[in-house]
Backbone of each chain as ProteinMPNN parsed JSONL, in Angstrom:
{"seq_chain_A": "MGEQFDLNNRLKQIRRSRLDLTQQDLADQVGCTRQTIIALEQNKYNPSLILALRLAKALEVTVEDIFSLKINE", "coords_chain_A": {"N_chain_A": [[-29.408, 21.196, 17.728], [-26.244, 19.636, 18.092], [-22.781, 20.724, 18.096], [-20.5, 19.745, 15.526], [-17.348, 18.171, 15.103], [-14.297, 18.33, 13.248], [-11.156, 16.765, 12.912], [-8.283, 18.389, 12.222], [-4.994, 18.273, 10.788], [-1.471, 19.203, 10.816], [0.498, 17.563, 10.07], [1.927, 16.703, 7.79], [3.173, 19.063, 6.831], [4.773, 19.72, 9.037], [6.375, 17.443, 9.256], [7.703, 17.56, 6.811], [9.164, 19.81, 7.197], [11.236, 18.909, 8.644], [13.821, 18.04, 7.074], [15.082, 15.55, 6.423], [13.337, 13.619, 7.22], [11.498, 10.892, 6.575], [8.288, 9.376, 5.718], [8.369, 6.721, 6.496], [10.462, 6.754, 8.351], [9.364, 8.332, 10.383], [7.165, 6.739, 11.045], [8.486, 4.483, 12.058], [9.677, 5.63, 14.299], [7.491, 6.286, 15.921], [6.183, 3.928, 16.182], [4.24, 2.857, 14.391], [2.593, 1.946, 11.262], [3.742, 2.822, 7.91], [1.577, 3.284, 6.299], [-0.321, 4.204, 8.071], [0.717, 6.695, 8.757], [0.465, 7.907, 6.27], [-2.347, 7.865, 5.993], [-2.987, 9.538, 8.12], [-1.792, 11.955, 7.319], [-3.353, 12.52, 5.183], [-5.67, 13.181, 6.345], [-7.469, 11.1, 6.866], [-7.679, 9.473, 8.956], [-8.18, 9.412, 12.447], [-5.967, 9.709, 15.047], [-5.115, 7.705, 17.993], [-4.941, 8.929, 21.394], [-2.508, 8.257, 22.495], [-0.904, 7.767, 20.219], [-0.957, 10.314, 19.076], [0.402, 11.811, 21.02], [2.879, 10.559, 20.902], [3.648, 11.194, 18.318], [3.896, 13.958, 18.538], [6.01, 14.085, 20.344], [8.045, 12.847, 18.867], [8.357, 14.646, 16.794], [9.093, 16.848, 18.13], [7.317, 18.893, 18.945], [4.271, 20.476, 20.174], [1.162, 18.743, 20.883], [-0.953, 20.309, 20.094], [0.238, 21.834, 18.139], [0.316, 20.148, 16.026], [-2.277, 19.002, 15.752], [-5.629, 20.217, 15.312], [-8.929, 21.397, 16.155], [-11.723, 21.595, 14.018], [-14.674, 23.327, 13.811], [-17.814, 22.253, 12.779], [-20.822, 23.659, 11.965]], "CA_chain_A": [[-28.372, 20.353, 17.112], [-24.929, 19.847, 18.671], [-21.704, 21.044, 17.164], [-19.696, 18.601, 15.09], [-15.945, 18.566, 14.97], [-13.356, 17.593, 12.394], [-9.79, 16.906, 13.403], [-7.323, 18.731, 11.161], [-3.614, 18.205, 11.269], [-0.409, 19.781, 9.992], [1.573, 16.569, 10.176], [2.741, 16.672, 6.568], [4.028, 20.259, 6.804], [5.782, 19.643, 10.101], [7.353, 16.394, 8.904], [8.522, 18.03, 5.688], [10.106, 20.838, 7.669], [12.429, 18.131, 9.032], [14.141, 17.652, 5.695], [15.474, 14.166, 6.159], [12.404, 12.7, 7.885], [10.527, 10.276, 5.651], [7.105, 8.794, 6.382], [8.792, 5.466, 7.12], [11.264, 7.096, 9.545], [8.438, 8.793, 11.421], [6.39, 5.563, 11.46], [9.362, 3.657, 12.91], [9.893, 6.321, 15.579], [6.294, 6.286, 16.781], [5.68, 2.562, 16.308], [3.058, 2.516, 13.582], [2.988, 1.622, 9.885], [3.812, 3.985, 7.012], [0.217, 3.524, 5.806], [-1.026, 5.015, 9.07], [1.198, 8.078, 8.589], [-0.164, 8.412, 5.03], [-3.77, 8.122, 6.299], [-3.04, 10.721, 8.995], [-1.462, 13.153, 6.533], [-4.479, 12.794, 4.271], [-6.833, 13.431, 7.205], [-8.432, 10.012, 6.726], [-7.684, 8.681, 10.187], [-7.945, 10.146, 13.691], [-5.11, 8.839, 15.865], [-5.398, 7.599, 19.424], [-4.219, 9.939, 22.174], [-1.122, 7.788, 22.647], [-0.165, 8.004, 18.97], [-0.821, 11.77, 18.916], [1.478, 12.238, 21.923], [4.15, 10.03, 20.4], [3.992, 11.991, 17.138], [4.356, 15.266, 19.026], [7.331, 13.893, 20.941], [9.005, 12.541, 17.805], [8.577, 15.844, 15.974], [9.503, 17.901, 19.083], [6.34, 19.991, 18.97], [3.159, 20.087, 21.051], [0.055, 18.088, 20.163], [-1.758, 21.374, 19.478], [0.911, 22.295, 16.915], [-0.006, 19.209, 14.93], [-3.715, 18.777, 15.586], [-6.557, 21.268, 15.742], [-10.331, 21.047, 15.913], [-12.484, 22.499, 13.15], [-16.083, 23.158, 14.18], [-18.818, 22.28, 11.695], [-22.135, 23.944, 12.584]], "C_chain_A": [[-27.008, 20.672, 17.723], [-23.888, 20.175, 17.613], [-20.977, 19.767, 16.769], [-18.279, 19.067, 14.809], [-15.21, 17.696, 13.96], [-11.968, 17.807, 12.968], [-8.875, 17.195, 12.212], [-5.912, 18.544, 11.694], [-2.615, 18.792, 10.272], [0.794, 18.831, 9.955], [2.52, 16.618, 8.975], [3.709, 17.866, 6.527], [5.141, 20.154, 7.837], [6.834, 18.58, 9.764], [8.273, 16.869, 7.784], [9.51, 19.104, 6.105], [11.367, 20.188, 8.251], [12.9, 17.441, 7.758], [14.408, 16.17, 5.456], [14.487, 13.15, 6.75], [11.374, 12.155, 6.887], [9.336, 9.751, 6.451], [7.498, 7.518, 7.118], [9.591, 5.734, 8.4], [10.332, 7.469, 10.7], [7.625, 7.611, 11.966], [7.219, 4.69, 12.402], [9.556, 4.303, 14.284], [8.693, 6.229, 16.511], [5.645, 4.905, 16.904], [4.37, 2.294, 15.592], [3.526, 2.194, 12.167], [3.018, 2.9, 9.035], [2.416, 4.333, 6.495], [-0.585, 4.381, 6.78], [-0.59, 6.477, 8.969], [0.555, 8.692, 7.343], [-1.628, 8.779, 5.307], [-3.918, 9.362, 7.176], [-2.796, 11.991, 8.177], [-2.576, 13.52, 5.563], [-5.776, 13.064, 5.037], [-7.905, 12.346, 7.085], [-8.514, 9.164, 7.979], [-7.398, 9.585, 11.382], [-7.142, 9.259, 14.64], [-5.604, 8.737, 17.298], [-4.585, 8.685, 20.141], [-2.746, 9.547, 22.303], [-0.304, 8.074, 21.383], [0.051, 9.5, 18.755], [0.333, 12.288, 19.781], [2.844, 11.761, 21.421], [4.612, 10.804, 19.16], [4.57, 13.336, 17.557], [5.769, 15.148, 19.584], [8.386, 13.661, 19.853], [9.344, 13.778, 16.985], [9.005, 17.053, 16.81], [8.618, 19.141, 18.975], [5.244, 19.588, 19.965], [2.057, 19.436, 20.2], [-0.775, 19.143, 19.423], [-1.101, 21.942, 18.218], [0.537, 21.412, 15.732], [-1.511, 19.154, 14.664], [-4.547, 19.974, 16.034], [-7.982, 20.839, 15.396], [-10.98, 22.08, 15.006], [-13.957, 22.252, 13.472], [-16.973, 23.27, 12.95], [-20.171, 22.547, 12.325], [-23.27, 23.553, 11.663]], "O_chain_A": [[-26.649, 21.842, 17.859], [-24.08, 19.944, 16.419], [-20.851, 18.834, 17.562], [-18.041, 20.183, 14.349], [-15.465, 16.499, 13.835], [-11.642, 18.891, 13.45], [-8.713, 16.365, 11.318], [-5.668, 18.644, 12.897], [-2.871, 18.867, 9.07], [1.943, 19.256, 9.826], [3.741, 16.579, 9.123], [4.894, 17.711, 6.232], [6.3, 20.458, 7.553], [8.03, 18.792, 9.963], [9.477, 16.612, 7.807], [10.548, 19.295, 5.473], [12.421, 20.818, 8.343], [12.411, 16.364, 7.416], [14.018, 15.609, 4.432], [14.773, 11.953, 6.776], [10.495, 12.882, 6.424], [9.366, 9.69, 7.68], [7.023, 7.259, 8.224], [9.425, 5.04, 9.403], [10.484, 6.995, 11.826], [7.419, 7.489, 13.174], [6.716, 4.215, 13.421], [9.596, 3.614, 15.303], [8.843, 6.109, 17.727], [4.675, 4.734, 17.641], [3.497, 1.597, 16.109], [4.728, 2.171, 11.902], [2.412, 3.913, 9.384], [2.096, 5.501, 6.278], [-1.424, 5.183, 6.37], [-1.412, 7.387, 9.079], [0.148, 9.854, 7.357], [-2.096, 9.848, 4.916], [-4.854, 10.144, 7.005], [-3.513, 12.98, 8.328], [-2.725, 14.678, 5.174], [-6.848, 13.162, 4.44], [-9.098, 12.629, 7.188], [-9.326, 8.242, 8.059], [-6.492, 10.418, 11.341], [-7.593, 8.171, 14.998], [-6.397, 9.556, 17.762], [-3.669, 9.276, 19.569], [-1.857, 10.395, 22.228], [0.828, 8.553, 21.454], [1.118, 9.914, 18.303], [1.139, 13.102, 19.33], [3.836, 12.484, 21.51], [5.805, 11.041, 18.973], [5.58, 13.796, 17.023], [6.62, 16.001, 19.33], [9.484, 14.214, 19.916], [10.478, 13.941, 16.534], [9.248, 18.137, 16.278], [9.1, 20.272, 18.922], [5.284, 18.495, 20.529], [2.032, 19.565, 18.976], [-1.234, 18.925, 18.302], [-1.783, 22.465, 17.337], [0.453, 21.871, 14.593], [-1.962, 19.245, 13.522], [-4.213, 20.653, 17.005], [-8.213, 20.041, 14.487], [-10.811, 23.285, 15.196], [-14.432, 21.118, 13.414], [-16.901, 24.234, 12.189], [-20.635, 21.751, 13.141], [-24.437, 23.721, 12.016]]}, "seq_chain_B": "MSKLMKINIIQVVSWSIVAIGVLIIFSLLGTIEQWGDNRIKTILLALLFLLGYTLDFGLRMYEKSKKWGFRRDERDRVIQSEAMSVGFVILVLYIFILSIFLYTKYETDGFMPIGWVWLIAYSTVVVANLSVGVSSLLLYRKQGY", "coords_chain_B": {"N_chain_B": [[1.148, -1.641, -2.549], [0.204, -2.744, 0.653], [1.42, -5.376, 2.901], [-0.608, -6.281, 4.524], [-2.93, -5.667, 3.137], [-2.597, -7.363, 0.969], [-2.786, -9.832, 2.241], [-5.439, -9.701, 3.079], [-6.73, -9.687, 0.594], [-6.04, -12.226, -0.391], [-7.366, -13.778, 1.492], [-10.059, -13.064, 1.035], [-10.334, -13.949, -1.606], [-9.876, -16.724, -1.273], [-12.031, -17.483, 0.396], [-14.069, -16.781, -1.298], [-13.84, -18.688, -3.269], [-14.518, -20.935, -1.77], [-17.156, -20.196, -1.203], [-18.319, -20.215, -3.776], [-18.043, -22.919, -4.38], [-19.67, -24.067, -2.354], [-22.139, -22.973, -3.071], [-22.492, -24.129, -5.63], [-22.574, -26.879, -4.976], [-24.838, -27.012, -3.276], [-26.791, -26.125, -5.02], [-27.122, -28.107, -6.802], [-29.269, -30.57, -8.199], [-31.333, -32.239, -5.923], [-29.656, -32.151, -3.703], [-30.478, -30.796, -1.338], [-32.968, -32.0, -0.814], [-32.38, -34.747, -0.616], [-30.496, -35.108, 1.518], [-29.338, -36.976, 3.287], [-28.272, -38.934, 1.624], [-25.975, -37.954, 0.586], [-23.084, -38.448, 0.674], [-20.657, -38.049, -0.764], [-20.873, -35.377, -1.508], [-20.895, -34.209, 1.01], [-18.3, -34.772, 1.858], [-16.9, -33.302, -0.058], [-17.696, -30.704, 0.646], [-16.538, -30.558, 3.182], [-13.866, -30.66, 2.441], [-13.638, -28.279, 1.037], [-14.011, -26.432, 3.095], [-11.832, -27.074, 4.617], [-9.819, -26.194, 2.947], [-10.326, -23.388, 2.971], [-9.942, -22.762, 5.758], [-7.358, -23.731, 6.144], [-5.828, -22.038, 4.542], [-6.405, -19.649, 5.875], [-5.214, -20.2, 8.361], [-2.557, -20.49, 7.549], [-2.04, -17.882, 6.674], [-2.288, -16.491, 9.08], [-0.122, -17.547, 10.458], [1.935, -16.607, 8.866], [1.635, -13.894, 9.309], [2.341, -13.779, 12.007], [4.937, -14.594, 12.014], [8.189, -13.551, 12.708], [10.101, -13.288, 10.873], [9.184, -12.095, 8.508], [8.758, -9.507, 9.167], [6.279, -8.334, 9.798], [3.832, -5.939, 10.616], [1.195, -4.83, 12.698], [-0.788, -2.149, 13.401], [-2.423, 0.416, 15.501], [-4.366, 1.542, 13.804], [-4.934, -0.529, 12.051], [-6.13, -2.275, 13.833], [-8.411, -0.816, 14.511], [-9.715, -0.717, 12.03], [-10.114, -3.455, 11.636], [-11.844, -3.995, 13.718], [-14.057, -2.413, 13.01], [-14.723, -3.69, 10.637], [-15.49, -6.165, 11.616], [-17.817, -5.438, 12.97], [-19.448, -4.564, 10.856], [-19.55, -6.935, 9.428], [-20.91, -8.547, 11.258], [-23.485, -7.381, 11.272], [-24.24, -7.83, 8.601], [-24.264, -10.62, 8.611], [-26.307, -11.192, 10.473], [-28.502, -10.091, 9.113], [-28.476, -11.739, 6.86], [-29.036, -14.313, 7.949], [-31.539, -13.82, 9.038], [-33.09, -13.105, 6.753], [-32.857, -15.465, 5.217], [-34.051, -17.323, 6.962], [-36.673, -16.344, 7.108], [-37.385, -16.628, 4.456], [-37.328, -19.442, 4.205], [-39.31, -20.079, 6.02], [-41.619, -18.98, 4.81], [-41.631, -20.483, 2.48], [-42.033, -23.136, 3.343], [-44.215, -23.024, 4.959], [-46.871, -23.986, 4.652], [-46.448, -26.734, 4.414], [-45.503, -27.568, 6.873], [-43.2, -28.827, 7.662], [-39.627, -29.016, 6.922], [-37.008, -29.96, 4.569], [-34.094, -31.476, 5.981], [-31.708, -30.796, 4.884], [-31.624, -28.06, 4.43], [-30.892, -26.994, 6.858], [-28.247, -27.711, 6.997], [-27.319, -26.199, 4.868], [-27.71, -23.632, 5.933], [-25.903, -23.783, 8.077], [-23.335, -24.202, 6.812], [-23.275, -22.009, 5.017], [-23.42, -19.848, 6.733], [-20.91, -19.706, 7.951], [-19.346, -19.158, 5.7], [-20.458, -16.709, 4.793], [-19.934, -15.093, 7.022], [-17.082, -15.044, 7.099], [-16.531, -13.991, 4.539], [-17.928, -11.516, 4.549], [-16.661, -10.053, 6.572], [-14.061, -9.99, 5.539], [-14.397, -8.65, 3.044], [-15.51, -6.2, 3.916], [-13.374, -5.232, 5.399], [-11.473, -4.903, 3.375], [-12.719, -2.862, 1.884], [-12.769, -0.814, 3.781], [-10.036, -0.355, 4.148], [-9.391, 0.543, 1.595], [-10.882, 2.888, 1.546], [-9.447, 4.406, 3.283], [-7.237, 5.02, 1.841], [-5.369, 3.012, 1.066]], "CA_chain_B": [[0.137, -2.319, -1.732], [0.82, -3.265, 1.877], [1.296, -6.825, 3.124], [-1.911, -6.537, 5.146], [-3.925, -5.618, 2.053], [-2.419, -8.596, 0.183], [-3.34, -10.918, 3.056], [-6.895, -9.557, 3.0], [-7.185, -10.091, -0.741], [-5.925, -13.696, -0.469], [-8.437, -14.322, 2.334], [-11.348, -12.883, 0.339], [-10.351, -14.844, -2.78], [-10.021, -18.126, -0.848], [-13.402, -17.721, 0.869], [-14.971, -16.69, -2.456], [-13.788, -20.012, -3.906], [-15.341, -21.807, -0.917], [-18.557, -19.785, -1.381], [-18.774, -20.703, -5.08], [-18.166, -24.371, -4.225], [-20.863, -24.354, -1.525], [-23.317, -22.642, -3.896], [-22.651, -25.153, -6.688], [-22.99, -28.165, -4.373], [-26.218, -26.95, -2.77], [-27.786, -25.866, -6.058], [-27.316, -29.326, -7.601], [-30.576, -31.181, -7.963], [-31.408, -33.316, -4.932], [-28.755, -31.986, -2.541], [-31.242, -30.434, -0.15], [-34.057, -32.951, -0.563], [-31.862, -36.075, -0.214], [-29.235, -34.801, 2.188], [-28.784, -38.178, 3.909], [-27.571, -39.784, 0.643], [-24.967, -37.11, -0.064], [-21.779, -38.641, 1.319], [-19.582, -37.419, -1.57], [-21.03, -33.929, -1.401], [-20.476, -33.818, 2.371], [-16.823, -34.792, 1.876], [-16.463, -32.15, -0.865], [-17.893, -29.495, 1.464], [-15.517, -30.572, 4.236], [-12.583, -30.321, 1.801], [-13.672, -26.842, 0.736], [-13.796, -25.71, 4.357], [-10.44, -27.33, 4.994], [-9.027, -25.275, 2.115], [-10.51, -22.033, 3.51], [-9.324, -22.604, 7.072], [-5.906, -23.953, 6.047], [-5.261, -20.781, 4.052], [-6.521, -18.699, 6.99], [-4.2, -20.562, 9.341], [-1.264, -20.163, 6.938], [-1.893, -16.424, 6.678], [-2.05, -16.073, 10.483], [1.264, -17.929, 10.776], [2.763, -15.674, 8.107], [1.546, -12.629, 10.041], [3.006, -13.865, 13.313], [6.355, -14.892, 11.844], [9.026, -12.347, 12.812], [10.963, -13.289, 9.692], [8.628, -11.236, 7.47], [8.67, -8.133, 9.677], [4.9, -7.896, 9.643], [3.399, -5.112, 11.743], [-0.208, -4.416, 12.732], [-0.826, -1.062, 14.392], [-3.749, 0.759, 16.04], [-5.335, 1.772, 12.724], [-5.351, -1.861, 11.578], [-7.068, -2.835, 14.819], [-9.671, -0.064, 14.374], [-10.352, -1.182, 10.793], [-10.548, -4.83, 11.873], [-13.006, -3.941, 14.603], [-15.189, -1.899, 12.215], [-15.082, -4.736, 9.678], [-16.217, -7.188, 12.374], [-19.16, -4.908, 13.242], [-20.193, -4.599, 9.594], [-19.751, -8.357, 9.149], [-21.946, -9.043, 12.166], [-24.793, -6.896, 10.788], [-24.538, -8.555, 7.354], [-24.573, -12.004, 8.969], [-27.639, -11.205, 11.105], [-29.479, -9.867, 8.04], [-28.487, -12.935, 6.019], [-29.751, -15.398, 8.643], [-32.935, -13.403, 9.172], [-33.756, -13.196, 5.448], [-32.928, -16.882, 4.837], [-35.043, -17.982, 7.825], [-38.007, -15.908, 6.684], [-37.613, -17.263, 3.151], [-37.644, -20.857, 4.442], [-40.603, -20.138, 6.698], [-42.708, -18.761, 3.838], [-41.604, -21.581, 1.492], [-42.516, -24.405, 3.905], [-45.258, -22.723, 5.949], [-48.039, -24.862, 4.497], [-46.041, -28.144, 4.593], [-45.338, -27.84, 8.303], [-41.837, -29.319, 7.913], [-38.732, -28.711, 5.798], [-35.903, -30.92, 4.476], [-32.996, -31.192, 6.909], [-30.599, -30.238, 4.105], [-31.598, -26.599, 4.585], [-30.148, -26.658, 8.083], [-26.837, -27.809, 6.625], [-27.008, -25.016, 4.053], [-27.582, -22.491, 6.857], [-24.669, -23.959, 8.838], [-22.162, -23.948, 5.961], [-23.253, -20.668, 4.435], [-23.174, -18.856, 7.792], [-19.452, -19.583, 8.087], [-18.831, -18.498, 4.498], [-20.911, -15.3, 4.784], [-19.205, -14.396, 8.094], [-15.692, -14.801, 6.67], [-16.507, -13.103, 3.373], [-18.39, -10.149, 4.851], [-15.597, -9.361, 7.331], [-12.941, -9.777, 4.62], [-14.724, -7.609, 2.055], [-15.642, -4.91, 4.629], [-12.052, -4.763, 5.759], [-10.854, -4.399, 2.136], [-13.34, -1.579, 1.537], [-12.335, 0.187, 4.753], [-8.645, -0.012, 3.821], [-9.421, 1.356, 0.368], [-11.425, 4.199, 1.91], [-8.398, 5.172, 3.972], [-6.134, 5.314, 0.942], [-4.347, 1.98, 0.925]], "C_chain_B": [[0.8, -2.961, -0.511], [0.602, -4.775, 2.01], [-0.088, -7.177, 3.67], [-3.029, -6.581, 4.097], [-3.839, -6.905, 1.235], [-3.026, -9.788, 0.93], [-4.863, -10.909, 2.987], [-7.427, -10.048, 1.669], [-7.141, -11.62, -0.865], [-7.07, -14.345, 0.312], [-9.799, -14.235, 1.624], [-11.443, -13.831, -0.858], [-10.579, -16.289, -2.333], [-11.444, -18.418, -0.365], [-14.433, -17.556, -0.251], [-15.008, -18.028, -3.178], [-14.659, -20.993, -3.107], [-16.829, -21.495, -1.137], [-19.116, -20.332, -2.691], [-18.998, -22.216, -5.014], [-19.423, -24.756, -3.467], [-22.136, -24.098, -2.342], [-23.571, -23.71, -4.948], [-23.191, -26.45, -6.085], [-24.459, -28.111, -3.929], [-27.249, -26.669, -3.861], [-27.967, -27.075, -6.978], [-28.631, -29.989, -7.215], [-30.483, -32.294, -6.901], [-30.533, -33.14, -3.703], [-29.545, -31.725, -1.265], [-32.243, -31.539, 0.216], [-33.551, -34.315, -0.079], [-30.519, -35.926, 0.492], [-28.554, -36.055, 2.753], [-27.977, -39.046, 2.949], [-26.372, -39.069, 0.013], [-23.57, -37.248, 0.526], [-20.66, -37.914, 0.559], [-19.649, -35.894, -1.446], [-20.594, -33.427, -0.023], [-18.954, -33.77, 2.462], [-16.274, -33.597, 1.09], [-16.577, -30.848, -0.071], [-16.822, -29.407, 2.558], [-14.157, -30.18, 3.662], [-12.504, -28.832, 1.48], [-13.387, -26.02, 1.999], [-12.371, -25.891, 4.855], [-9.521, -26.375, 4.23], [-9.091, -23.853, 2.686], [-9.769, -21.837, 4.818], [-7.817, -22.851, 7.049], [-5.228, -22.671, 5.562], [-5.28, -19.708, 5.144], [-5.408, -18.928, 8.008], [-2.799, -20.184, 8.828], [-0.998, -18.664, 6.973], [-1.616, -15.899, 8.088], [-0.609, -16.369, 10.881], [2.24, -16.96, 10.109], [2.816, -14.318, 8.826], [2.393, -12.656, 11.31], [4.51, -14.096, 13.189], [7.18, -13.594, 11.853], [9.897, -12.173, 11.57], [10.492, -12.277, 8.636], [8.467, -9.785, 7.919], [7.275, -7.542, 9.552], [4.467, -7.082, 10.859], [1.937, -4.711, 11.596], [-0.305, -3.319, 13.776], [-2.271, -0.714, 14.785], [-4.793, 0.973, 14.944], [-5.838, 0.438, 12.164], [-6.376, -2.464, 12.539], [-8.426, -2.135, 14.742], [-10.435, -0.568, 13.147], [-10.902, -2.597, 10.982], [-11.819, -4.85, 12.709], [-14.251, -3.436, 13.854], [-15.673, -2.964, 11.233], [-15.875, -5.848, 10.375], [-17.647, -6.735, 12.647], [-20.026, -4.982, 11.987], [-20.534, -6.054, 9.252], [-20.86, -8.946, 9.997], [-23.332, -8.643, 11.67], [-25.198, -7.65, 9.522], [-24.971, -9.99, 7.67], [-25.972, -12.123, 9.585], [-28.725, -11.044, 10.035], [-29.615, -11.113, 7.171], [-29.305, -14.054, 6.68], [-31.241, -15.072, 8.747], [-33.678, -13.612, 7.849], [-33.917, -14.657, 5.023], [-33.985, -17.617, 5.669], [-36.456, -17.623, 7.41], [-38.369, -16.561, 5.345], [-38.043, -18.721, 3.345], [-39.007, -21.008, 5.108], [-41.736, -19.996, 5.682], [-42.789, -19.904, 2.829], [-42.266, -22.848, 2.048], [-43.659, -24.231, 4.914], [-46.422, -23.72, 5.859], [-47.693, -26.338, 4.733], [-45.941, -28.514, 6.073], [-43.984, -28.441, 8.653], [-40.96, -28.945, 6.723], [-37.581, -29.719, 5.766], [-34.725, -30.5, 5.352], [-31.775, -30.58, 6.203], [-30.485, -28.728, 4.233], [-30.799, -26.179, 5.816], [-28.645, -26.723, 7.816], [-26.42, -26.612, 5.782], [-26.81, -23.803, 4.963], [-26.235, -22.585, 7.596], [-23.439, -23.606, 7.993], [-22.114, -22.498, 5.488], [-23.019, -19.583, 5.487], [-21.664, -18.616, 7.956], [-18.872, -18.813, 6.906], [-19.189, -17.004, 4.506], [-20.139, -14.501, 5.854], [-17.79, -14.057, 7.632], [-15.618, -13.814, 5.514], [-16.884, -11.676, 3.723], [-17.324, -9.379, 5.637], [-14.427, -9.032, 6.399], [-13.202, -8.636, 3.645], [-14.853, -6.246, 2.738], [-14.27, -4.355, 4.964], [-11.305, -4.231, 4.525], [-11.394, -3.013, 1.784], [-12.878, -0.469, 2.487], [-10.883, 0.608, 4.504], [-8.589, 0.884, 2.585], [-9.865, 2.778, 0.673], [-10.347, 5.065, 2.557], [-7.13, 5.298, 3.133], [-5.04, 4.283, 0.884], [-4.003, 1.763, -0.539]], "O_chain_B": [[1.824, -3.634, -0.628], [-0.252, -5.368, 1.35], [-0.663, -8.212, 3.335], [-3.938, -7.408, 4.161], [-4.861, -7.474, 0.851], [-3.689, -10.637, 0.335], [-5.499, -11.955, 2.856], [-8.444, -10.739, 1.612], [-8.078, -12.235, -1.374], [-7.667, -15.325, -0.135], [-10.576, -15.19, 1.613], [-12.487, -14.438, -1.1], [-11.379, -17.004, -2.937], [-12.002, -19.471, -0.675], [-15.53, -18.109, -0.178], [-16.062, -18.462, -3.645], [-15.426, -21.77, -3.675], [-17.654, -22.403, -1.244], [-20.234, -20.845, -2.732], [-19.996, -22.732, -5.517], [-20.155, -25.656, -3.877], [-23.079, -24.889, -2.314], [-24.704, -24.148, -5.144], [-24.136, -27.044, -6.605], [-25.224, -29.043, -4.175], [-28.437, -26.932, -3.675], [-28.852, -27.079, -7.834], [-29.042, -29.967, -6.055], [-29.636, -33.181, -6.999], [-30.656, -33.908, -2.749], [-29.307, -32.359, -0.237], [-32.353, -31.953, 1.371], [-34.189, -34.963, 0.75], [-29.529, -36.545, 0.102], [-27.33, -36.174, 2.698], [-27.107, -39.805, 3.376], [-25.822, -39.537, -0.984], [-22.939, -36.24, 0.845], [-19.821, -37.247, 1.165], [-18.631, -35.217, -1.299], [-19.999, -32.356, 0.097], [-18.384, -32.856, 3.06], [-15.309, -32.958, 1.511], [-15.683, -30.002, -0.108], [-16.275, -28.338, 2.827], [-13.387, -29.464, 4.302], [-11.455, -28.204, 1.626], [-12.629, -25.05, 1.972], [-11.78, -24.982, 5.438], [-8.573, -25.822, 4.788], [-8.065, -23.197, 2.865], [-9.043, -20.855, 4.979], [-7.077, -22.257, 7.834], [-4.194, -22.265, 6.093], [-4.316, -18.962, 5.319], [-4.749, -17.99, 8.456], [-1.977, -19.637, 9.563], [0.115, -18.225, 7.261], [-0.814, -14.984, 8.272], [0.045, -15.566, 11.546], [3.235, -16.548, 10.706], [3.867, -13.688, 8.937], [3.07, -11.683, 11.643], [5.267, -13.833, 14.123], [6.897, -12.662, 11.099], [10.362, -11.076, 11.259], [11.315, -11.672, 7.948], [8.079, -8.931, 7.123], [7.125, -6.364, 9.231], [4.706, -7.485, 11.998], [1.494, -4.306, 10.522], [0.063, -3.538, 14.931], [-3.21, -1.438, 14.455], [-5.963, 0.632, 15.121], [-7.018, 0.294, 11.844], [-7.356, -3.08, 12.118], [-9.467, -2.775, 14.889], [-11.64, -0.814, 13.211], [-12.011, -2.903, 10.546], [-12.746, -5.616, 12.444], [-15.351, -3.958, 14.037], [-16.875, -3.126, 11.021], [-16.813, -6.403, 9.801], [-18.581, -7.533, 12.569], [-21.181, -5.404, 12.039], [-21.653, -6.364, 8.843], [-21.66, -9.749, 9.517], [-24.248, -9.465, 11.649], [-26.35, -8.06, 9.379], [-25.918, -10.509, 7.078], [-26.725, -13.04, 9.259], [-29.729, -11.755, 10.04], [-30.72, -11.499, 6.791], [-30.162, -14.665, 6.04], [-32.093, -15.942, 8.566], [-34.752, -14.213, 7.819], [-34.974, -15.051, 4.53], [-34.729, -18.441, 5.138], [-37.336, -18.483, 7.363], [-39.504, -16.987, 5.133], [-39.003, -19.178, 2.726], [-39.762, -21.933, 4.808], [-42.686, -20.779, 5.682], [-43.876, -20.258, 2.372], [-42.973, -23.55, 1.325], [-44.021, -25.166, 5.628], [-46.892, -24.229, 6.876], [-48.536, -27.106, 5.196], [-46.257, -29.637, 6.467], [-43.652, -28.554, 9.833], [-41.463, -28.601, 5.654], [-37.213, -30.273, 6.802], [-34.402, -29.316, 5.451], [-30.93, -29.941, 6.83], [-29.389, -28.173, 4.156], [-30.124, -25.15, 5.816], [-27.871, -25.914, 8.328], [-25.325, -26.074, 5.944], [-25.86, -23.039, 4.789], [-25.52, -21.591, 7.723], [-22.603, -22.806, 8.412], [-21.073, -21.843, 5.544], [-22.482, -18.521, 5.175], [-21.211, -17.479, 8.082], [-18.024, -17.936, 7.075], [-18.338, -16.149, 4.26], [-19.739, -13.363, 5.608], [-17.351, -12.915, 7.758], [-14.77, -12.922, 5.494], [-16.248, -10.729, 3.26], [-17.11, -8.191, 5.396], [-13.869, -7.936, 6.457], [-12.352, -7.77, 3.441], [-14.367, -5.245, 2.212], [-14.026, -3.156, 4.832], [-10.591, -3.232, 4.614], [-10.635, -2.109, 1.434], [-12.63, 0.661, 2.067], [-10.542, 1.783, 4.634], [-7.835, 1.856, 2.54], [-9.315, 3.745, 0.145], [-10.332, 6.287, 2.404], [-6.07, 5.642, 3.655], [-3.88, 4.635, 0.673], [-3.157, 0.927, -0.858]]}, "name": "protein", "num_of_chains": 2, "seq": "MGEQFDLNNRLKQIRRSRLDLTQQDLADQVGCTRQTIIALEQNKYNPSLILALRLAKALEVTVEDIFSLKINEMSKLMKINIIQVVSWSIVAIGVLIIFSLLGTIEQWGDNRIKTILLALLFLLGYTLDFGLRMYEKSKKWGFRRDERDRVIQSEAMSVGFVILVLYIFILSIFLYTKYETDGFMPIGWVWLIAYSTVVVANLSVGVSSLLLYRKQGY"}
């Protein structure tokens, strides 16, 4: 049996560390809807590579700071 | 609730009305057996479809209008694509089951009333629109809309 992966993210913590950054602000910066940011923060949606890179750029962190792989065996 | 969710709900409600209308018309006595004499029923069905597609068209225009600031992003496209896949499977199953049902019903007769073909034609459109609409609603709900 192969390994299965879950994508975890720290988007909510990182966004909240930028005190004045709302979900709508972040959505506007990266060009998606607020609902997508909500789904991402709740780990209900895996973003495309482009969106992940845009999020990292908007939050001035690396992609690995936001996203990490959790291995399910 | 987002604008996209509202649009989806309106679409599902409008096609549900069409579905109910189609069901009522085709379940009336004689609709299938005497299809050729059903001019009024044919016009009613056409009006129902006009209602469904007019609402669809109106919603598309609303979506495209810049005035409302409507935005569809990558997640919406993913959900739409998944809903289309689910809708396709439901539609294939529906046609398969209906065809088998008709085959077993008319196997001994060797022929079947032409009205059934009209039912398949109309209901295929309704089932396709409804299954995609409902799947998309469920997928949005699953993702916390």
